[in-house]
C-alpha positions in Angstrom: 45.8 -26.3 -31.2 47.0 -22.9 -32.6 46.8 -19.9 -30.2 46.1 -16.5 -31.6 45.9 -13.1 -29.9 42.6 -11.4 -29.2 43.7 -8.4 -31.2 44.1 -10.5 -34.3 40.6 -12.1 -33.8 39.1 -8.6 -33.7 40.5 -7.6 -37.1 37.9 -7.3 -39.9 37.0 -10.4 -42.0 38.5 -8.6 -45.0 41.9 -8.8 -43.3 41.5 -12.6 -42.9 40.3 -12.6 -39.3 37.1 -13.6 -37.7 35.8 -10.1 -37.2 34.9 -10.4 -33.5 33.9 -7.1 -31.9 35.8 -5.6 -29.0 33.7 -6.7 -26.0 34.4 -3.5 -24.0 33.3 -1.2 -26.8 30.2 -3.3 -27.5 29.3 -3.2 -23.7 29.9 0.6 -23.6 27.6 1.1 -26.6 24.9 -1.1 -25.0 25.1 0.8 -21.7 24.9 4.2 -23.3 21.9 3.0 -25.4 20.1 1.7 -22.3 20.8 4.9 -20.4 19.5 6.9 -23.4 16.3 4.9 -23.5 15.7 5.5 -19.8 16.2 9.2 -20.3 13.9 9.4 -23.3 11.2 7.0 -22.2 10.6 8.0 -18.5 7.2 6.3 -18.6 8.5 2.8 -19.3 8.4 0.4 -16.5 12.2 0.1 -16.0 12.5 3.9 -16.1 9.8 4.4 -13.5 11.3 1.8 -11.2 14.9 3.0 -11.4 14.1 6.7 -11.4 11.9 6.4 -8.4 14.5 4.3 -6.5 17.6 6.3 -7.4 16.7 9.7 -8.8 14.0 11.0 -6.5 15.3 14.6 -6.5 17.6 14.7 -9.5 17.5 13.8 -13.2 19.6 10.8 -14.3 22.2 13.2 -15.6 22.8 14.7 -12.1 22.2 11.5 -10.0 24.9 10.5 -7.6 25.5 6.8 -6.9 24.1 5.8 -3.5 26.3 4.1 -0.9 25.2 0.6 -2.0 23.7 0.7 -5.6 22.8 -2.4 -7.5 25.2 -3.6 -10.1 22.7 -2.7 -12.8 22.4 0.9 -11.6 26.2 1.3 -11.4 26.4 0.2 -15.0 23.6 2.6 -16.1 25.5 5.4 -14.5 28.6 4.3 -16.4 26.5 4.6 -19.6 25.4 8.0 -18.5 29.1 9.0 -18.1 29.8 7.8 -21.6 27.0 9.9 -22.9 28.2 13.0 -21.0 31.7 12.5 -22.3 30.5 12.2 -25.9 28.1 15.1 -25.7 30.8 17.3 -24.2 
């Protein structure tokens, strides 16, 4: 078996690699997209459930994590932080 580094596997196919995506970048993009959808579709079922549970008095952009949030809500807040960072 031939071992190869992850960095080489993520190079583009044009450079002779397999073209895998960076998992962390892919996950960050997904979380930001999910957070964006929750912000822009407040009437969707997931938005209503999460916003009522975690954002009773604030918008999602000002929400503070509770003392024991679900794993999903922590990740959505991470997506929100990515959006904040990119929007400036």
